[in-house]
RODO-2510 file (C-alpha; in nm, 4 decimals, decimal comma):
residues 240
     n   res          X          Y          Z
     1     m     4,6853     5,3945    -2,2830
     2     n     4,3395     5,2426    -2,2568
     3     d     4,0282     5,4057    -2,3945
     4     e     3,7888     5,1181    -2,3321
     5     d     3,6092     5,3096    -2,0582
     6     n     3,5658     5,6179    -2,2757
     7     d     3,4392     5,4191    -2,5705
     8     d     3,2095     5,1631    -2,4050
     9     d     2,8915     5,3184    -2,5426
    10     a     3,0357     5,3607    -2,8914
    11     a     3,1727     5,0071    -2,8971
    12     y     2,8347     4,8700    -2,7969
    13     v     2,6814     5,0013    -3,1181
    14     g     2,9891     4,8945    -3,3101
    15     v     3,1591     5,2320    -3,3645
    16     v     3,4979     5,3190    -3,2163
    17     d     3,6253     5,6701    -3,2893
    18     l     3,9896     5,7208    -3,1950
    19     s     4,0614     5,9894    -3,4534
    20     m     4,2522     6,3152    -3,4053
    21     r     4,4310     6,2187    -3,0842
    22     g     4,7888     6,2653    -3,1939
    23     w     4,8765     5,9044    -3,1133
    24     r     5,1905     5,7421    -3,2539
    25     s     5,1193     5,3921    -3,1266
    26     l     4,8236     5,1653    -3,0546
    27     d     5,0204     4,9003    -2,8668
    28     d     4,8324     4,9631    -2,5407
    29     v     4,4899     5,0016    -2,6980
    30     r     4,2394     4,7188    -2,6943
    31     i     3,9513     4,7313    -2,9393
    32     d     3,6157     4,5766    -2,8588
    33     p     3,5758     4,2636    -3,0763
    34     r     3,2199     4,3756    -3,1572
    35     t     3,3533     4,6788    -3,3431
    36     r     3,2035     4,7351    -3,6866
    37     s     3,3548     5,0760    -3,7639
    38     l     3,7021     5,1802    -3,6494
    39     r     3,8195     5,5377    -3,7011
    40     l     4,1885     5,6058    -3,6551
    41     e     4,2341     5,8922    -3,8993
    42     h     4,4325     6,2085    -3,8285
    43     n     4,6820     6,0640    -3,5827
    44     n     5,0582     6,0171    -3,6089
    45     l     5,0526     5,6389    -3,6361
    46     v     5,3604     5,4808    -3,7928
    47     r     5,2404     5,1201    -3,7644
    48     l     4,9326     4,9171    -3,6796
    49     p     4,9696     4,6148    -3,4500
    50     g     4,8542     4,3065    -3,6359
    51     d     4,7026     4,1373    -3,3324
    52     m     4,4645     4,4305    -3,2969
    53     f     4,2709     4,3171    -3,6041
    54     r     4,0899     4,0180    -3,4610
    55     l     3,7694     4,1927    -3,5517
    56     e     3,5403     3,9546    -3,7356
    57     l     3,2599     4,2122    -3,7571
    58     l     3,4711     4,5050    -3,8797
    59     a     3,3138     4,6587    -4,1901
    60     h     3,4694     5,0067    -4,2037
    61     l     3,8310     5,1008    -4,1299
    62     d     3,9666     5,4532    -4,1645
    63     v     4,3399     5,4963    -4,1040
    64     s     4,3845     5,7940    -4,3354
    65     h     4,6052     6,0932    -4,2558
    66     n     4,8746     5,9106    -4,0605
    67     t     5,2361     5,8192    -4,1415
    68     l     5,1882     5,4468    -4,2018
    69     e     5,4406     5,2718    -4,4263
    70     s     5,2549     4,9398    -4,4367
    71     l     4,9335     4,7689    -4,3334
    72     p     4,9353     4,4421    -4,1380
    73     a     4,8627     4,1168    -4,3191
    74     e     4,6141     4,0406    -4,0420
    75     l     4,3681     4,2725    -4,2162
    76     g     4,2869     3,9688    -4,4270
    77     t     4,1165     3,8144    -4,1240
    78     c     3,8590     4,0952    -4,1240
    79     t     3,6531     3,9050    -4,3761
    80     r     3,3508     4,1368    -4,3466
    81     l     3,5481     4,4514    -4,4255
    82     r     3,3639     4,6641    -4,6809
    83     v     3,5481     4,9979    -4,6795
    84     l     3,9211     5,0571    -4,6321
    85     n     4,0432     5,4161    -4,6263
    86     c     4,4209     5,4395    -4,5995
    87     a     4,4710     5,7640    -4,7916
    88     f     4,7356     6,0214    -4,7024
    89     n     5,0010     5,7904    -4,5608
    90     n     5,3447     5,6689    -4,6704
    91     l     5,2348     5,3264    -4,7901
    92     t     5,4598     5,1600    -5,0470
    93     w     5,2471     4,8443    -5,0794
    94     l     4,9137     4,6944    -4,9796
    95     p     4,8940     4,3457    -4,8277
    96     p     4,7841     4,0745    -5,0731
    97     e     4,5772     3,9304    -4,7877
    98     l     4,3156     4,1934    -4,8742
    99     g     4,2066     3,9375    -5,1312
   100     d     4,0552     3,7428    -4,8393
   101     c     3,8175     4,0301    -4,7612
   102     l     3,5491     3,9005    -4,9947
   103     f     3,2987     4,1766    -4,9123
   104     l     3,5398     4,4637    -4,9769
   105     e     3,3656     4,7331    -5,1839
   106     e     3,5939     5,0368    -5,1554
   107     v     3,9706     5,0772    -5,1359
   108     i     4,0722     5,4398    -5,0906
   109     a     4,4506     5,4701    -5,1032
   110     n     4,5261     5,8034    -5,2676
   111     h     4,8247     6,0164    -5,1686
   112     n     5,0654     5,7355    -5,0826
   113     r     5,3810     5,5909    -5,2406
   114     l     5,2325     5,2841    -5,4050
   115     t     5,3988     5,1529    -5,7212
   116     t     5,1308     4,8880    -5,7756
   117     v     4,8501     4,7087    -5,5921
   118     p     4,8090     4,3357    -5,5221
   119     a     4,6657     4,1214    -5,7995
   120     a     4,4391     3,9686    -5,5338
   121     l     4,2130     4,2736    -5,5657
   122     g     4,1058     4,1307    -5,9001
   123     s     3,9347     3,8426    -5,7194
   124     l     3,7041     4,0654    -5,5128
   125     q     3,3717     4,0239    -5,6882
   126     v     3,1924     4,3157    -5,5146
   127     l     3,4716     4,5738    -5,5388
   128     r     3,3222     4,8970    -5,6747
   129     v     3,5703     5,1744    -5,5978
   130     i     3,9502     5,1889    -5,6160
   131     v     4,1029     5,5318    -5,5546
   132     l     4,4761     5,5511    -5,6258
   133     h     4,5434     5,9045    -5,7459
   134     h     4,8620     6,0819    -5,6369
   135     n     5,0779     5,7725    -5,5935
   136     r     5,3844     5,6412    -5,7775
   137     l     5,2101     5,3727    -5,9771
   138     e     5,4157     5,2014    -6,2464
   139     s     5,1690     4,9230    -6,3233
   140     l     4,8345     4,7765    -6,2260
   141     p     4,7433     4,4068    -6,2259
   142     t     4,5347     4,3342    -6,5342
   143     d     4,3043     4,1098    -6,3290
   144     i     4,1400     4,4278    -6,2034
   145     g     3,9928     4,4542    -6,5518
   146     s     3,7901     4,1386    -6,4864
   147     l     3,5769     4,3095    -6,2200
   148     d     3,2271     4,3633    -6,3579
   149     t     3,1284     4,5550    -6,0427
   150     l     3,4011     4,8182    -6,0740
   151     d     3,2517     5,1673    -6,1095
   152     v     3,5454     5,3911    -6,0166
   153     l     3,9150     5,3376    -6,0802
   154     d     4,0917     5,6662    -6,0155
   155     c     4,4621     5,6520    -6,0940
   156     s     4,5176     6,0096    -6,2045
   157     h     4,8416     6,1884    -6,1158
   158     n     5,0606     5,8816    -6,1592
   159     d     5,3150     5,9904    -6,4165
   160     k     5,4847     5,6507    -6,4589
   161     l     5,1687     5,4507    -6,5245
   162     d     5,2422     5,3936    -6,8926
   163     m     4,9817     5,1195    -6,9381
   164     i     4,7149     5,3913    -6,9227
   165     p     4,7737     5,6895    -7,1539
   166     d     4,8191     6,0170    -6,9706
   167     s     4,5308     6,1738    -7,1625
   168     l     4,2918     5,9097    -7,0225
   169     r     4,3977     5,8962    -6,6583
   170     d     4,1565     6,1668    -6,5459
   171     d     3,8595     5,9866    -6,7029
   172     a     3,7520     5,7065    -6,4676
   173     d     3,5366     5,5426    -6,7357
   174     m     3,8232     5,5331    -6,9849
   175     v     4,0613     5,4014    -6,7199
   176     t     3,8198     5,1192    -6,6391
   177     f     3,7725     5,0480    -7,0105
   178     t     4,1494     5,0409    -7,0661
   179     m     4,2029     4,7993    -6,7781
   180     r     3,9324     4,5701    -6,9138
   181     l     4,1007     4,5862    -7,2531
   182     h     4,4344     4,4906    -7,0938
   183     y     4,2656     4,2023    -6,9142
   184     h     4,0986     4,0590    -7,2245
   185     i     4,4113     4,1005    -7,4382
   186     g     4,6159     3,9291    -7,1686
   187     r     4,3641     3,6468    -7,1357
   188     h     4,3514     3,5844    -7,5113
   189     t     4,7300     3,6011    -7,5308
   190     r     4,7588     3,3379    -7,2576
   191     e     4,5037     3,1192    -7,4364
   192     i     4,6987     3,1443    -7,7633
   193     k     5,0246     3,0626    -7,5832
   194     d     4,8630     2,7638    -7,4115
   195     e     4,7238     2,6346    -7,7419
   196     y     5,0600     2,6820    -7,9130
   197     a     5,2388     2,5017    -7,6283
   198     a     4,9888     2,2138    -7,6514
   199     m     5,0441     2,1885    -8,0285
   200     q     5,4204     2,1926    -7,9826
   201     a     5,3975     1,9192    -7,7187
   202     a     5,1769     1,7054    -7,9469
   203     l     5,4184     1,7570    -8,2377
   204     m     5,7179     1,6589    -8,0265
   205     e     5,5340     1,3502    -7,9035
   206     k     5,4554     1,2530    -8,2638
   207     e     5,8172     1,3069    -8,3703
   208     e     5,9403     1,0937    -8,0800
   209     h     5,6926     0,8203    -8,1768
   210     n     5,8125     0,8304    -8,5399
   211     l     6,1741     0,8181    -8,4252
   212     r     6,1094     0,5114    -8,2107
   213     l     5,9255     0,3513    -8,5051
   214     r     6,2193     0,4174    -8,7406
   215     e     6,4609     0,2744    -8,4851
   216     a     6,2456    -0,0386    -8,4533
   217     i     6,2360    -0,0788    -8,8339
   218     d     6,6144    -0,0408    -8,8513
   219     i     6,6575    -0,3124    -8,5878
   220     v     6,4253    -0,5472    -8,7789
   221     n     6,6121    -0,4835    -9,1058
   222     k     6,9467    -0,5503    -8,9393
   223     d     6,8141    -0,8743    -8,7906
   224     k     6,6906    -0,9824    -9,1342
   225     a     7,0317    -0,9114    -9,2845
   226     k     7,2023    -1,1193    -9,0167
   227     i     6,9660    -1,4101    -9,0800
   228     r     7,0323    -1,3975    -9,4544
   229     a     7,4051    -1,3820    -9,3985
   230     s     7,4009    -1,6821    -9,1660
   231     r     7,2170    -1,9163    -9,4091
   232     v     7,4297    -2,1913    -9,5776
   233     p     7,3879    -2,1842    -9,9572
   234     w     7,1859    -2,4825   -10,0921
   235     a     7,4575    -2,5838   -10,3355
   236     s     7,7119    -2,6058   -10,0559
   237     c     7,4799    -2,8308    -9,8571
   238     r     7,4465    -3,0772   -10,1513
   239     l     7,8232    -3,1063   -10,1798
   240     c     7,8362    -3,1973    -9,8153
***
């Protein structure tokens, strides 16, 4: 399977559209390294070959409406990726290597089987949109709350996501506010724990110092007692 000839013109301008072809595999497909936008939606893909993603210029990837259970870690090498649409699949996790895609602005991953997302998303300083509704989310990394650029965080229809009250999940603004609250509470809690640990360490060091000092004093006192005990009384010396 080789669609290079059919897609030469599209690849030249950076767009490769391989959507709605009913494909189950891309093992025999080679993608032009100049590709900026790759459309693979509405196929029957069960996996994506990792070596296919040596695409330094890739900015837009759409793999929605397939049967993918995972995404390759090699996506992290697409450092110019701005939009990732992986909605309507069977994904149970997202690769933490997405944290290397420093220009990533949108992650669209609704209608999957995700129970959480990688904490590395919290390091993406231009991330604006995270769409996670209709998953199986049980938690979200609180670092997401540190993103000042985040405009949309949609995690509605996730019944087990207890960290966000059910009554707030449909309100993107309240979800974002709640995540920021979690982040700041977590940060302050860590700071308090660190300060307490430092105080405990200083106290233990002081106690150890005092113990060594008391031991030294005891040794000196014992030495003094031995010296006194070993002295010959003056009266005894005169008799000699």
